[in-house]
Kinemage of the C-alpha trace (Angstrom):
@kinemage 1
@onewidth
@group {chain A} dominant
@subgroup {mainchain}
@vectorlist {calphas} color= white
{ca met a 1} P -4.370 131.761 71.077
{ca asn a 2} L -4.714 134.685 73.490
{ca leu a 3} L -7.245 134.528 76.330
{ca thr a 4} L -8.382 137.206 78.755
{ca leu a 5} L -7.666 136.266 82.374
{ca gly a 6} L -8.772 138.027 85.522
{ca phe a 7} L -7.511 137.479 89.048
{ca ser a 8} L -6.970 139.383 92.261
{ca pro a 9} L -3.602 141.034 92.996
{ca cys a 10} L -3.591 139.347 96.422
{ca pro a 11} L -0.532 137.149 97.183
{ca asn a 12} L -2.217 133.769 96.742
{ca asp a 13} L -3.447 134.587 93.220
{ca thr a 14} L -0.172 136.138 92.068
{ca phe a 15} L 1.642 133.108 93.516
{ca ile a 16} L -0.615 130.743 91.545
{ca phe a 17} L -0.539 132.555 88.188
{ca asp a 18} L 3.031 133.875 88.103
{ca ala a 19} L 4.535 130.905 86.236
{ca met a 20} L 1.884 130.729 83.519
{ca ile a 21} L 1.633 134.420 82.690
{ca his a 22} L 5.422 134.830 82.719
{ca his a 23} L 5.989 131.658 80.657
{ca lys a 24} L 8.079 129.845 83.247
{ca ile a 25} L 6.167 126.720 82.259
{ca asp a 26} L 4.808 125.237 79.045
{ca thr a 27} L 1.586 127.115 78.233
{ca glu a 28} L 0.892 124.893 75.212
{ca gly a 29} L 0.745 127.831 72.814
{ca leu a 30} L -1.637 129.952 74.892
{ca thr a 31} L -0.985 133.522 76.019
{ca phe a 32} L -2.968 135.566 78.523
{ca asp a 33} L -4.133 139.155 78.665
{ca val a 34} L -4.379 139.796 82.412
{ca ser a 35} L -6.720 142.052 84.407
{ca tyr a 36} L -5.934 142.577 88.095
{ca glu a 37} L -9.125 143.351 90.009
{ca asp a 38} L -10.621 142.929 93.464
{ca val a 39} L -12.810 139.849 93.750
{ca glu a 40} L -16.176 141.649 93.598
{ca thr a 41} L -15.152 143.415 90.386
{ca leu a 42} L -14.184 140.030 88.937
{ca asn a 43} L -17.548 138.640 90.025
{ca his a 44} L -19.340 141.345 88.051
{ca lys a 45} L -17.062 140.932 85.045
{ca thr a 46} L -18.091 137.286 84.840
{ca phe a 47} L -21.755 138.270 85.097
{ca his a 48} L -21.167 140.396 81.987
{ca gln a 49} L -19.030 137.701 80.292
{ca glu a 50} L -16.090 140.073 79.914
{ca leu a 51} L -13.354 137.504 80.601
{ca ala a 52} L -12.507 134.119 79.134
{ca ile a 53} L -11.031 132.906 82.449
{ca ser a 54} L -11.555 134.427 85.865
{ca lys a 55} L -11.163 133.995 89.583
{ca leu a 56} L -14.503 134.478 91.307
{ca ser a 57} L -16.246 133.818 94.594
{ca phe a 58} L -18.108 130.536 94.849
{ca his a 59} L -21.196 132.498 95.866
{ca ala a 60} L -20.939 134.497 92.632
{ca tyr a 61} L -20.454 131.298 90.639
{ca ala a 62} L -24.123 130.519 91.211
{ca tyr a 63} L -24.941 133.593 89.108
{ca ala a 64} L -22.377 132.835 86.396
{ca leu a 65} L -23.099 129.133 85.853
{ca glu a 66} L -24.964 129.656 82.621
{ca asn a 67} L -21.848 130.890 80.865
{ca tyr a 68} L -18.890 129.580 82.920
{ca val a 69} L -17.726 126.258 84.305
{ca leu a 70} L -15.392 125.613 87.237
{ca leu a 71} L -11.885 124.299 86.616
{ca asp a 72} L -10.321 121.752 88.959
{ca ala a 73} L -7.100 123.759 89.326
{ca gly a 74} L -6.551 127.109 91.021
{ca ser a 75} L -9.266 127.106 93.672
{ca ala a 76} L -8.991 128.419 97.218
{ca leu a 77} L -10.455 126.028 99.788
{ca gly a 78} L -9.183 124.964 103.144
{ca phe a 79} L -9.504 124.790 106.883
{ca gly a 80} L -8.887 127.879 108.995
{ca val a 81} L -9.095 130.155 105.974
{ca gly a 82} L -12.479 131.769 106.428
{ca pro a 83} L -13.456 135.428 106.507
{ca leu a 84} L -13.448 137.101 109.912
{ca leu a 85} L -16.176 139.223 111.432
{ca ile a 86} L -14.472 141.963 113.452
{ca cys a 87} L -15.347 145.120 115.391
{ca lys a 88} L -13.735 148.092 117.112
{ca gln a 89} L -15.846 148.064 120.253
{ca glu a 90} L -14.918 144.964 122.239
{ca ala a 91} L -18.298 145.007 123.989
{ca leu a 92} L -19.938 144.085 120.668
{ca val a 93} L -18.195 140.693 120.566
{ca lys a 94} L -20.353 139.107 123.280
{ca gln a 95} L -23.476 140.855 122.029
{ca val a 96} L -23.117 139.548 118.478
{ca leu a 97} L -22.133 136.016 119.505
{ca gln a 98} L -25.205 135.822 121.718
{ca thr a 99} L -27.350 136.091 118.591
{ca leu a 100} L -26.106 132.702 117.423
{ca lys a 101} L -28.232 131.330 120.257
{ca asn a 102} L -31.297 133.542 120.185
{ca glu a 103} L -31.141 135.197 116.720
{ca thr a 104} L -32.097 138.622 118.096
{ca gly a 105} L -30.464 141.785 119.301
{ca val a 106} L -28.136 143.021 116.541
{ca ser a 107} L -30.411 143.846 113.631
{ca asp a 108} L -29.644 147.564 114.045
{ca leu a 109} L -25.886 147.125 113.603
{ca thr a 110} L -24.228 148.241 110.368
{ca ile a 111} L -21.721 145.877 108.779
{ca ala a 112} L -19.179 146.521 106.029
{ca ile a 113} L -18.886 143.639 103.553
{ca pro a 114} L -16.376 143.102 100.701
{ca gly a 115} L -19.123 142.489 98.144
{ca lys a 116} L -22.682 141.236 97.829
{ca tyr a 117} L -21.643 138.175 95.840
{ca thr a 118} L -18.584 137.225 97.885
{ca thr a 119} L -18.484 133.884 99.646
{ca ala a 120} L -17.761 135.901 102.791
{ca asn a 121} L -21.188 137.528 102.556
{ca phe a 122} L -22.815 134.163 101.910
{ca leu a 123} L -21.247 132.724 105.082
{ca leu a 124} L -22.309 135.789 107.036
{ca gly a 125} L -25.882 135.119 105.957
{ca leu a 126} L -25.662 131.528 107.158
{ca ala a 127} L -24.370 132.526 110.592
{ca phe a 128} L -26.207 135.809 111.130
{ca pro a 129} L -29.244 136.105 108.839
{ca gln a 130} L -30.522 139.020 110.946
{ca leu a 131} L -27.550 141.228 110.015
{ca gln a 132} L -29.087 143.039 107.057
{ca arg a 133} L -27.717 146.591 107.312
{ca lys a 134} L -24.806 146.004 104.966
{ca glu a 135} L -22.508 148.477 103.249
{ca thr a 136} L -20.395 147.185 100.370
{ca met a 137} L -16.771 148.337 100.297
{ca val a 138} L -13.493 147.319 98.674
{ca phe a 139} L -11.996 144.855 101.163
{ca ser a 140} L -9.066 147.172 101.957
{ca glu a 141} L -11.438 149.965 103.047
{ca ile a 142} L -13.223 147.953 105.740
{ca glu a 143} L -10.684 148.299 108.550
{ca pro a 144} L -10.374 152.098 108.104
{ca ala a 145} L -14.188 152.381 108.182
{ca leu a 146} L -14.256 150.486 111.477
{ca leu a 147} L -11.509 152.618 112.989
{ca lys a 148} L -13.412 155.769 112.007
{ca glu a 149} L -16.587 154.210 113.499
{ca gln a 150} L -18.441 154.580 110.208
{ca val a 151} L -19.733 151.013 110.667
{ca asp a 152} L -20.207 148.741 113.679
{ca leu a 153} L -18.864 145.495 112.225
{ca gly a 154} L -16.567 144.521 109.372
{ca leu a 155} L -16.210 141.360 107.327
{ca ile a 156} L -12.553 140.976 106.353
{ca ile a 157} L -10.806 138.706 103.860
{ca his a 158} L -7.319 138.283 102.388
{ca glu a 159} L -4.297 139.619 104.265
{ca asn a 160} L -6.366 141.698 106.689
{ca arg a 161} L -6.855 138.617 108.863
{ca phe a 162} L -3.165 138.901 109.770
{ca thr a 163} L -3.131 142.602 110.583
{ca tyr a 164} L -6.433 143.616 112.195
{ca gln a 165} L -5.231 143.002 115.777
{ca asp a 166} L -2.285 145.345 115.272
{ca lys a 167} L -4.839 148.106 114.694
{ca gly a 168} L -6.709 147.434 117.933
{ca leu a 169} L -9.628 145.641 116.297
{ca his a 170} L -11.318 142.568 117.776
{ca lys a 171} L -12.476 139.271 116.285
{ca val a 172} L -16.127 138.402 116.752
{ca ile a 173} L -16.075 135.081 114.896
{ca asp a 174} L -14.154 133.211 112.231
{ca leu a 175} L -16.875 132.322 109.722
{ca gly a 176} L -14.677 129.620 108.242
{ca asp a 177} L -14.533 127.948 111.636
{ca phe a 178} L -18.323 128.290 111.845
{ca trp a 179} L -18.661 126.528 108.463
{ca glu a 180} L -16.218 123.769 109.418
{ca lys a 181} L -18.102 122.987 112.640
{ca glu a 182} L -21.409 122.975 110.798
{ca thr a 183} L -20.277 120.756 107.909
{ca gly a 184} L -16.937 119.089 108.661
{ca cys a 185} L -15.790 120.217 105.204
{ca ala a 186} L -13.156 122.608 103.942
{ca ile a 187} L -14.526 126.053 103.242
{ca pro a 188} L -14.812 126.936 99.530
{ca leu a 189} L -13.807 130.569 99.013
{ca gly a 190} L -13.029 131.122 95.348
{ca gly a 191} L -12.389 129.209 92.180
{ca ile a 192} L -11.237 129.631 88.585
{ca val a 193} L -13.908 129.506 85.920
{ca ile a 194} L -13.707 129.404 82.130
{ca arg a 195} L -16.293 130.227 79.502
{ca arg a 196} L -18.452 127.248 78.561
{ca asp a 197} L -18.506 128.219 74.882
{ca leu a 198} L -14.750 127.717 74.469
{ca pro a 199} L -13.691 124.456 72.784
{ca glu a 200} L -13.375 121.512 75.148
{ca asp a 201} L -9.705 121.041 74.307
{ca ile a 202} L -8.963 124.672 75.259
{ca lys a 203} L -10.759 124.292 78.599
{ca ala a 204} L -8.781 121.141 79.357
{ca lys a 205} L -5.558 122.830 78.260
{ca val a 206} L -6.144 125.838 80.549
{ca asn a 207} L -6.839 123.507 83.471
{ca arg a 208} L -3.539 121.686 82.829
{ca ile a 209} L -1.636 124.960 82.560
{ca ile a 210} L -3.015 126.345 85.822
{ca arg a 211} L -2.220 123.094 87.596
{ca arg a 212} L 1.302 123.199 86.156
{ca ser a 213} L 1.648 126.811 87.319
{ca val a 214} L 0.608 125.938 90.893
{ca glu a 215} L 2.978 122.968 90.968
{ca tyr a 216} L 5.812 125.169 89.714
{ca ala a 217} L 5.056 127.723 92.439
{ca phe a 218} L 5.223 125.031 95.111
{ca glu a 219} L 8.529 123.749 93.722
{ca his a 220} L 10.004 127.275 93.382
{ca pro a 221} L 8.256 129.287 96.143
{ca thr a 222} L 10.425 132.397 95.783
{ca ser a 223} L 10.430 132.459 91.983
{ca gly a 224} L 7.595 134.963 91.786
{ca leu a 225} L 8.605 137.023 94.812
{ca asp a 226} L 9.164 140.277 92.909
{ca phe a 227} L 5.873 139.859 91.040
{ca ile a 228} L 3.966 139.076 94.239
{ca arg a 229} L 5.594 141.975 96.084
{ca ser a 230} L 4.797 144.395 93.259
{ca his a 231} L 1.092 143.851 93.948
{ca ala a 232} L 1.422 143.849 97.741
{ca gln a 233} L 3.650 146.842 98.353
{ca glu a 234} L 2.372 147.599 101.860
{ca met a 235} L 2.706 143.998 103.009
{ca ser a 236} L 5.751 142.451 104.629
{ca glu a 237} L 7.255 139.340 103.079
{ca glu a 238} L 6.282 137.407 106.212
{ca val a 239} L 2.628 138.390 105.855
{ca met a 240} L 2.720 137.626 102.116
{ca tyr a 241} L 3.833 134.064 102.717
{ca lys a 242} L 1.421 133.584 105.625
{ca his a 243} L -1.286 134.559 103.167
{ca ile a 244} L -0.014 132.155 100.510
{ca asn a 245} L 0.427 129.264 102.943
{ca leu a 246} L -3.113 129.748 104.188
{ca tyr a 247} L -4.913 129.850 100.848
{ca val a 248} L -2.788 127.821 98.422
{ca asn a 249} L -2.817 124.084 99.120
{ca lys a 250} L -3.696 120.698 97.624
{ca tyr a 251} L -7.109 121.984 96.524
{ca ser a 252} L -5.329 124.616 94.417
{ca val a 253} L -3.572 121.853 92.490
{ca asp a 254} L -6.733 119.789 92.058
{ca leu a 255} L -10.101 119.900 93.805
{ca gly a 256} L -10.324 116.138 94.110
{ca glu a 257} L -13.342 114.421 95.633
{ca glu a 258} L -13.062 116.329 98.928
{ca gly a 259} L -12.992 119.731 97.258
{ca arg a 260} L -15.885 118.921 94.970
{ca lys a 261} L -17.903 117.609 97.915
{ca ala a 262} L -17.383 120.845 99.864
{ca ile a 263} L -18.424 122.994 96.905
{ca lys a 264} L -21.514 120.911 96.187
{ca leu a 265} L -22.497 121.093 99.865
{ca met a 266} L -22.219 124.886 99.804
{ca phe a 267} L -24.458 125.039 96.750
{ca asp a 268} L -26.949 122.602 98.292
{ca lys a 269} L -27.188 124.741 101.437
{ca ala a 270} L -27.575 127.921 99.411
{ca leu a 271} L -30.334 126.353 97.303
{ca ala a 272} L -32.138 125.142 100.435
{ca leu a 273} L -32.093 128.701 101.803
{ca asn a 274} L -33.240 130.136 98.450
{ca val a 275} L -30.292 132.529 98.369
{ca ile a 276} L -29.127 131.490 94.884
{ca pro a 277} L -31.073 130.727 91.706
{ca ala a 278} L -31.844 127.184 90.603
{ca ile a 279} L -28.928 125.407 88.935
{ca ala a 280} L -29.410 124.013 85.434
{ca lys a 281} L -25.768 123.402 84.495
{ca thr a 282} L -23.041 121.110 85.786
{ca leu a 283} L -20.774 122.670 88.421
{ca phe a 284} L -17.548 121.007 87.334
{ca leu a 285} L -15.555 120.748 84.125
{ca asn a 286} L -15.988 116.981 83.744
């Protein structure tokens, strides 16, 4: 059986999926037709039910729940892994942080975000609800927009958190750190979902295969190096593995009780703020 699979070409996703798509492990008779897309494109592909299996933002999952269910393997959660709010003008750092106390003063600032339905944008809304002048960009275009002063603030994800300082940009706040202090939980960034209308045995099989693929990657960390590098050509090997070590961890093998608790808490908070629709389906596979 062949299934369509979508994931980001970022190092953590290529690290996770290398073994299963290149048949380094037992895929139990399944093959995969892969699409490499940025996370917001994947979010929209799930909204249109274009993929059997996909990586997507947990924020976007709220809008895909009717047709997809979250697998326990392959997710990105953790501590110290959150999106960063950055700027070019250092004077803005104090100005923006002051709004956490008084909730005024920055409503006229323009901010570049990596997608409306990204978890990064959801966390931004929790911390700074008054920042509403948002421009959506592919995540790799945000730093250049800041440097050209096309926007005042930028919300960065992926490998950019390791390189922004080299370009003279300044951190305003780590939104993952903000979440951790507010909740005490790991921050849920993205997960792997599968279509609900697939047979239950296929869903369980895919979950096993992804888990097996992650475990293989941990046991053979350089096995997929050429594949990972081919999708991260402008990134040094050191940055690639910093990226992987940050986002791929025990929650990528299996969510467990802690991971599920963090995801449920995020959804509960989002529902309380009326920023996602009501949920009528179960969040988890079983």
